[in-house]
TORKOL-4160 file (C-alpha; in steps of 0.2 Angstrom, whole numbers, padded with zeros to 4 digits, m for minus):
273
<pt num="1" X="0058" Y="m0017" Z="0098"/>
<pt num="2" X="0052" Y="m0027" Z="0080"/>
<pt num="3" X="0055" Y="m0044" Z="0088"/>
<pt num="4" X="0072" Y="m0045" Z="0079"/>
<pt num="5" X="0087" Y="m0055" Z="0088"/>
<pt num="6" X="0103" Y="m0045" Z="0086"/>
<pt num="7" X="0111" Y="m0060" Z="0075"/>
<pt num="8" X="0096" Y="m0057" Z="0061"/>
<pt num="9" X="0098" Y="m0039" Z="0061"/>
<pt num="10" X="0117" Y="m0041" Z="0058"/>
<pt num="11" X="0113" Y="m0054" Z="0044"/>
<pt num="12" X="0101" Y="m0040" Z="0036"/>
<pt num="13" X="0115" Y="m0027" Z="0037"/>
<pt num="14" X="0128" Y="m0041" Z="0030"/>
<pt num="15" X="0116" Y="m0043" Z="0015"/>
<pt num="16" X="0117" Y="m0026" Z="0010"/>
<pt num="17" X="0098" Y="m0024" Z="0015"/>
<pt num="18" X="0101" Y="m0011" Z="0027"/>
<pt num="19" X="0111" Y="0004" Z="0027"/>
<pt num="20" X="0113" Y="0009" Z="0045"/>
<pt num="21" X="0125" Y="0024" Z="0054"/>
<pt num="22" X="0138" Y="0019" Z="0067"/>
<pt num="23" X="0131" Y="0024" Z="0084"/>
<pt num="24" X="0148" Y="0022" Z="0095"/>
<pt num="25" X="0155" Y="0007" Z="0098"/>
<pt num="26" X="0145" Y="m0009" Z="0090"/>
<pt num="27" X="0128" Y="0000" Z="0090"/>
<pt num="28" X="0120" Y="0003" Z="0074"/>
<pt num="29" X="0107" Y="0020" Z="0071"/>
<pt num="30" X="0095" Y="0014" Z="0057"/>
<pt num="31" X="0084" Y="0026" Z="0046"/>
<pt num="32" X="0066" Y="0024" Z="0044"/>
<pt num="33" X="0070" Y="0015" Z="0029"/>
<pt num="34" X="0079" Y="0004" Z="0037"/>
<pt num="35" X="0064" Y="0000" Z="0050"/>
<pt num="36" X="0054" Y="m0005" Z="0036"/>
<pt num="37" X="0064" Y="m0017" Z="0031"/>
<pt num="38" X="0066" Y="m0023" Z="0046"/>
<pt num="39" X="0048" Y="m0023" Z="0048"/>
<pt num="40" X="0046" Y="m0035" Z="0033"/>
<pt num="41" X="0059" Y="m0046" Z="0037"/>
<pt num="42" X="0051" Y="m0050" Z="0056"/>
<pt num="43" X="0035" Y="m0052" Z="0046"/>
<pt num="44" X="0041" Y="m0064" Z="0034"/>
<pt num="45" X="0051" Y="m0073" Z="0048"/>
<pt num="46" X="0037" Y="m0075" Z="0060"/>
<pt num="47" X="0027" Y="m0085" Z="0045"/>
<pt num="48" X="0041" Y="m0097" Z="0044"/>
<pt num="49" X="0051" Y="m0091" Z="0030"/>
<pt num="50" X="0069" Y="m0096" Z="0031"/>
<pt num="51" X="0082" Y="m0081" Z="0033"/>
<pt num="52" X="0091" Y="m0085" Z="0018"/>
<pt num="53" X="0075" Y="m0084" Z="0007"/>
<pt num="54" X="0069" Y="m0068" Z="0018"/>
<pt num="55" X="0087" Y="m0061" Z="0011"/>
<pt num="56" X="0085" Y="m0066" Z="m0007"/>
<pt num="57" X="0065" Y="m0058" Z="m0008"/>
<pt num="58" X="0070" Y="m0042" Z="m0001"/>
<pt num="59" X="0087" Y="m0039" Z="m0011"/>
<pt num="60" X="0077" Y="m0045" Z="m0026"/>
<pt num="61" X="0061" Y="m0034" Z="m0023"/>
<pt num="62" X="0073" Y="m0019" Z="m0019"/>
<pt num="63" X="0083" Y="m0021" Z="m0036"/>
<pt num="64" X="0066" Y="m0022" Z="m0047"/>
<pt num="65" X="0056" Y="m0007" Z="m0037"/>
<pt num="66" X="0058" Y="0007" Z="m0051"/>
<pt num="67" X="0069" Y="0022" Z="m0047"/>
<pt num="68" X="0062" Y="0033" Z="m0033"/>
<pt num="69" X="0052" Y="0020" Z="m0024"/>
<pt num="70" X="0057" Y="0012" Z="m0010"/>
<pt num="71" X="0053" Y="m0003" Z="0000"/>
<pt num="72" X="0038" Y="0010" Z="0010"/>
<pt num="73" X="0030" Y="0007" Z="m0007"/>
<pt num="74" X="0025" Y="m0011" Z="m0006"/>
<pt num="75" X="0017" Y="m0022" Z="0008"/>
<pt num="76" X="0027" Y="m0037" Z="0010"/>
<pt num="77" X="0019" Y="m0055" Z="0017"/>
<pt num="78" X="0021" Y="m0073" Z="0017"/>
<pt num="79" X="0006" Y="m0084" Z="0009"/>
<pt num="80" X="0005" Y="m0101" Z="0006"/>
<pt num="81" X="0025" Y="m0102" Z="0010"/>
<pt num="82" X="0027" Y="m0088" Z="m0004"/>
<pt num="83" X="0035" Y="m0072" Z="m0001"/>
<pt num="84" X="0022" Y="m0060" Z="m0010"/>
<pt num="85" X="0024" Y="m0041" Z="m0013"/>
<pt num="86" X="0009" Y="m0030" Z="m0015"/>
<pt num="87" X="0006" Y="m0015" Z="m0022"/>
<pt num="88" X="m0008" Y="m0003" Z="m0029"/>
<pt num="89" X="m0006" Y="m0012" Z="m0046"/>
<pt num="90" X="m0006" Y="m0029" Z="m0041"/>
<pt num="91" X="0004" Y="m0043" Z="m0033"/>
<pt num="92" X="0019" Y="m0055" Z="m0037"/>
<pt num="93" X="0031" Y="m0065" Z="m0028"/>
<pt num="94" X="0049" Y="m0055" Z="m0031"/>
<pt num="95" X="0058" Y="m0074" Z="m0028"/>
<pt num="96" X="0051" Y="m0079" Z="m0045"/>
<pt num="97" X="0046" Y="m0063" Z="m0053"/>
<pt num="98" X="0028" Y="m0070" Z="m0057"/>
<pt num="99" X="0015" Y="m0060" Z="m0055"/>
<pt num="100" X="m0002" Y="m0066" Z="m0046"/>
<pt num="101" X="m0018" Y="m0063" Z="m0054"/>
<pt num="102" X="m0035" Y="m0056" Z="m0047"/>
<pt num="103" X="m0046" Y="m0072" Z="m0051"/>
<pt num="104" X="m0054" Y="m0085" Z="m0040"/>
<pt num="105" X="m0051" Y="m0102" Z="m0040"/>
<pt num="106" X="m0042" Y="m0105" Z="m0056"/>
<pt num="107" X="m0048" Y="m0125" Z="m0055"/>
<pt num="108" X="m0065" Y="m0119" Z="m0058"/>
<pt num="109" X="m0060" Y="m0115" Z="m0075"/>
<pt num="110" X="m0055" Y="m0124" Z="m0091"/>
<pt num="111" X="m0037" Y="m0122" Z="m0096"/>
<pt num="112" X="m0032" Y="m0106" Z="m0104"/>
<pt num="113" X="m0018" Y="m0096" Z="m0111"/>
<pt num="114" X="m0014" Y="m0084" Z="m0097"/>
<pt num="115" X="m0006" Y="m0072" Z="m0111"/>
<pt num="116" X="m0022" Y="m0073" Z="m0121"/>
<pt num="117" X="m0030" Y="m0069" Z="m0106"/>
<pt num="118" X="m0021" Y="m0053" Z="m0102"/>
<pt num="119" X="m0022" Y="m0048" Z="m0123"/>
<pt num="120" X="m0044" Y="m0048" Z="m0118"/>
<pt num="121" X="m0046" Y="m0041" Z="m0104"/>
<pt num="122" X="m0042" Y="m0024" Z="m0106"/>
<pt num="123" X="m0051" Y="m0024" Z="m0122"/>
<pt num="124" X="m0066" Y="m0031" Z="m0113"/>
<pt num="125" X="m0065" Y="m0017" Z="m0099"/>
<pt num="126" X="m0068" Y="m0004" Z="m0114"/>
<pt num="127" X="m0083" Y="m0013" Z="m0123"/>
<pt num="128" X="m0091" Y="m0012" Z="m0105"/>
<pt num="129" X="m0088" Y="0005" Z="m0102"/>
<pt num="130" X="m0093" Y="0010" Z="m0121"/>
<pt num="131" X="m0110" Y="0002" Z="m0118"/>
<pt num="132" X="m0114" Y="0008" Z="m0101"/>
<pt num="133" X="m0108" Y="0028" Z="m0110"/>
<pt num="134" X="m0122" Y="0023" Z="m0124"/>
<pt num="135" X="m0134" Y="0019" Z="m0112"/>
<pt num="136" X="m0133" Y="0035" Z="m0102"/>
<pt num="137" X="m0147" Y="0031" Z="m0090"/>
<pt num="138" X="m0135" Y="0026" Z="m0079"/>
<pt num="139" X="m0136" Y="0030" Z="m0058"/>
<pt num="140" X="m0121" Y="0034" Z="m0048"/>
<pt num="141" X="m0120" Y="0018" Z="m0039"/>
<pt num="142" X="m0121" Y="0009" Z="m0056"/>
<pt num="143" X="m0107" Y="0017" Z="m0062"/>
<pt num="144" X="m0099" Y="0015" Z="m0047"/>
<pt num="145" X="m0102" Y="m0006" Z="m0047"/>
<pt num="146" X="m0096" Y="m0005" Z="m0065"/>
<pt num="147" X="m0080" Y="0004" Z="m0059"/>
<pt num="148" X="m0077" Y="m0008" Z="m0045"/>
<pt num="149" X="m0079" Y="m0022" Z="m0056"/>
<pt num="150" X="m0065" Y="m0015" Z="m0071"/>
<pt num="151" X="m0052" Y="m0011" Z="m0057"/>
<pt num="152" X="m0043" Y="m0027" Z="m0059"/>
<pt num="153" X="m0043" Y="m0028" Z="m0077"/>
<pt num="154" X="m0045" Y="m0011" Z="m0083"/>
<pt num="155" X="m0040" Y="0002" Z="m0072"/>
<pt num="156" X="m0040" Y="0016" Z="m0084"/>
<pt num="157" X="m0058" Y="0013" Z="m0089"/>
<pt num="158" X="m0061" Y="0011" Z="m0072"/>
<pt num="159" X="m0055" Y="0029" Z="m0066"/>
<pt num="160" X="m0069" Y="0034" Z="m0080"/>
<pt num="161" X="m0082" Y="0025" Z="m0072"/>
<pt num="162" X="m0078" Y="0033" Z="m0056"/>
<pt num="163" X="m0078" Y="0051" Z="m0063"/>
<pt num="164" X="m0095" Y="0045" Z="m0071"/>
<pt num="165" X="m0102" Y="0042" Z="m0054"/>
<pt num="166" X="m0096" Y="0058" Z="m0046"/>
<pt num="167" X="m0103" Y="0067" Z="m0061"/>
<pt num="168" X="m0121" Y="0062" Z="m0055"/>
<pt num="169" X="m0117" Y="0062" Z="m0036"/>
<pt num="170" X="m0103" Y="0073" Z="m0032"/>
<pt num="171" X="m0104" Y="0067" Z="m0014"/>
<pt num="172" X="m0102" Y="0049" Z="m0015"/>
<pt num="173" X="m0088" Y="0044" Z="m0004"/>
<pt num="174" X="m0084" Y="0027" Z="m0009"/>
<pt num="175" X="m0081" Y="0033" Z="m0028"/>
<pt num="176" X="m0072" Y="0047" Z="m0020"/>
<pt num="177" X="m0061" Y="0035" Z="m0011"/>
<pt num="178" X="m0057" Y="0024" Z="m0025"/>
<pt num="179" X="m0054" Y="0035" Z="m0037"/>
<pt num="180" X="m0041" Y="0041" Z="m0027"/>
<pt num="181" X="m0033" Y="0026" Z="m0023"/>
<pt num="182" X="m0032" Y="0022" Z="m0043"/>
<pt num="183" X="m0023" Y="0040" Z="m0044"/>
<pt num="184" X="m0013" Y="0036" Z="m0030"/>
<pt num="185" X="m0008" Y="0019" Z="m0036"/>
<pt num="186" X="m0004" Y="0028" Z="m0053"/>
<pt num="187" X="0009" Y="0038" Z="m0045"/>
<pt num="188" X="0000" Y="0055" Z="m0042"/>
<pt num="189" X="m0003" Y="0058" Z="m0025"/>
<pt num="190" X="m0008" Y="0076" Z="m0027"/>
<pt num="191" X="m0021" Y="0071" Z="m0039"/>
<pt num="192" X="m0027" Y="0059" Z="m0028"/>
<pt num="193" X="m0028" Y="0071" Z="m0010"/>
<pt num="194" X="m0043" Y="0081" Z="m0015"/>
<pt num="195" X="m0055" Y="0066" Z="m0016"/>
<pt num="196" X="m0046" Y="0058" Z="m0003"/>
<pt num="197" X="m0051" Y="0075" Z="0007"/>
<pt num="198" X="m0069" Y="0076" Z="0000"/>
<pt num="199" X="m0071" Y="0057" Z="0007"/>
<pt num="200" X="m0066" Y="0060" Z="0025"/>
<pt num="201" X="m0075" Y="0076" Z="0023"/>
<pt num="202" X="m0092" Y="0065" Z="0022"/>
<pt num="203" X="m0086" Y="0053" Z="0034"/>
<pt num="204" X="m0077" Y="0062" Z="0046"/>
<pt num="205" X="m0078" Y="0046" Z="0059"/>
<pt num="206" X="m0070" Y="0034" Z="0047"/>
<pt num="207" X="m0051" Y="0034" Z="0054"/>
<pt num="208" X="m0046" Y="0025" Z="0037"/>
<pt num="209" X="m0052" Y="0040" Z="0026"/>
<pt num="210" X="m0040" Y="0054" Z="0037"/>
<pt num="211" X="m0026" Y="0038" Z="0036"/>
<pt num="212" X="m0027" Y="0039" Z="0016"/>
<pt num="213" X="m0026" Y="0058" Z="0017"/>
<pt num="214" X="m0012" Y="0056" Z="0028"/>
<pt num="215" X="m0003" Y="0046" Z="0015"/>
<pt num="216" X="m0006" Y="0056" Z="0002"/>
<pt num="217" X="0001" Y="0071" Z="0011"/>
<pt num="218" X="0016" Y="0060" Z="0015"/>
<pt num="219" X="0019" Y="0055" Z="m0002"/>
<pt num="220" X="0018" Y="0074" Z="m0008"/>
<pt num="221" X="0031" Y="0081" Z="0005"/>
<pt num="222" X="0018" Y="0089" Z="0017"/>
<pt num="223" X="0026" Y="0080" Z="0036"/>
<pt num="224" X="0017" Y="0090" Z="0046"/>
<pt num="225" X="0001" Y="0089" Z="0035"/>
<pt num="226" X="0003" Y="0071" Z="0037"/>
<pt num="227" X="0004" Y="0070" Z="0056"/>
<pt num="228" X="m0010" Y="0078" Z="0059"/>
<pt num="229" X="m0020" Y="0069" Z="0047"/>
<pt num="230" X="m0013" Y="0052" Z="0054"/>
<pt num="231" X="m0018" Y="0059" Z="0072"/>
<pt num="232" X="m0035" Y="0061" Z="0066"/>
<pt num="233" X="m0036" Y="0046" Z="0063"/>
<pt num="234" X="m0027" Y="0039" Z="0079"/>
<pt num="235" X="m0042" Y="0049" Z="0089"/>
<pt num="236" X="m0054" Y="0039" Z="0081"/>
<pt num="237" X="m0044" Y="0022" Z="0081"/>
<pt num="238" X="m0030" Y="0021" Z="0094"/>
<pt num="239" X="m0025" Y="0004" Z="0088"/>
<pt num="240" X="m0023" Y="0009" Z="0070"/>
<pt num="241" X="m0006" Y="0002" Z="0070"/>
<pt num="242" X="m0001" Y="0008" Z="0053"/>
<pt num="243" X="m0005" Y="0026" Z="0058"/>
<pt num="244" X="0007" Y="0023" Z="0073"/>
<pt num="245" X="0021" Y="0016" Z="0062"/>
<pt num="246" X="0020" Y="0030" Z="0049"/>
<pt num="247" X="0019" Y="0043" Z="0062"/>
<pt num="248" X="0034" Y="0036" Z="0069"/>
<pt num="249" X="0043" Y="0040" Z="0051"/>
<pt num="250" X="0037" Y="0056" Z="0050"/>
<pt num="251" X="0041" Y="0060" Z="0067"/>
<pt num="252" X="0059" Y="0055" Z="0065"/>
<pt num="253" X="0062" Y="0067" Z="0049"/>
<pt num="254" X="0055" Y="0080" Z="0058"/>
<pt num="255" X="0067" Y="0079" Z="0072"/>
<pt num="256" X="0057" Y="0073" Z="0086"/>
<pt num="257" X="0064" Y="0059" Z="0093"/>
<pt num="258" X="0054" Y="0058" Z="0110"/>
<pt num="259" X="0036" Y="0058" Z="0096"/>
<pt num="260" X="0044" Y="0045" Z="0086"/>
<pt num="261" X="0048" Y="0034" Z="0100"/>
<pt num="262" X="0032" Y="0035" Z="0108"/>
<pt num="263" X="0023" Y="0032" Z="0091"/>
<pt num="264" X="0036" Y="0016" Z="0086"/>
<pt num="265" X="0034" Y="0007" Z="0105"/>
<pt num="266" X="0013" Y="0011" Z="0102"/>
<pt num="267" X="0015" Y="0002" Z="0085"/>
<pt num="268" X="0024" Y="m0013" Z="0092"/>
<pt num="269" X="0014" Y="m0015" Z="0105"/>
<pt num="270" X="m0001" Y="m0016" Z="0094"/>
<pt num="271" X="0008" Y="m0028" Z="0082"/>
<pt num="272" X="0017" Y="m0039" Z="0096"/>
<pt num="273" X="0014" Y="m0058" Z="0093"/>
């Protein structure tokens, strides 16, 4: 279903990246967490990353994630022949541990010290926020633009700027959505959820808004609520592959094997190369 050969699956099991249960004879029974690893491995292999590097990257990534965070918390892709992991806080290369900076082409800049740049970025963001606070005449859209600019280097200040945008316009859907995303990325899906819900209420025909509600509900342990939110997203966009994939895991968690299989098949049909 994921496009991997049995030999490749066995290699991943032998490397300790999967923890299947026996299914009788030589069969394996995989958990949803195992499927996440298999999906990531398939994407890397399809991009031309050799199996040896795939196993190394996934093993190092699993080992370096903080306790309680599985590989479902990150997106794993191949970029320019490198394995790259992304989450709400940035991107890094698990093989080397090197972080990626969210800047334009560095060839356009004079040589600089990365450590010095990182040390200067956050204070500069605080100064921008303080200057805006002193002005006191910014509209909601102005605060939103400032918050968006601050996200990469000063996420705490970005959150404050989004809150200021909402003080001036509580119905600003983009500020709601982005503030929820920052809270979610900081490990607080419960705080993100009401912002996602307000954004979805103001954009009832936006499948991504309902999908975000589903992710937050899933991360707070409300499996049935998450299923309903993903179903609303799919009613608006039946080709929303990630919603199908997440639904497959939730249905499996709820013991509904028929729906889990149907959702996984739908995901596979949308992502088959």
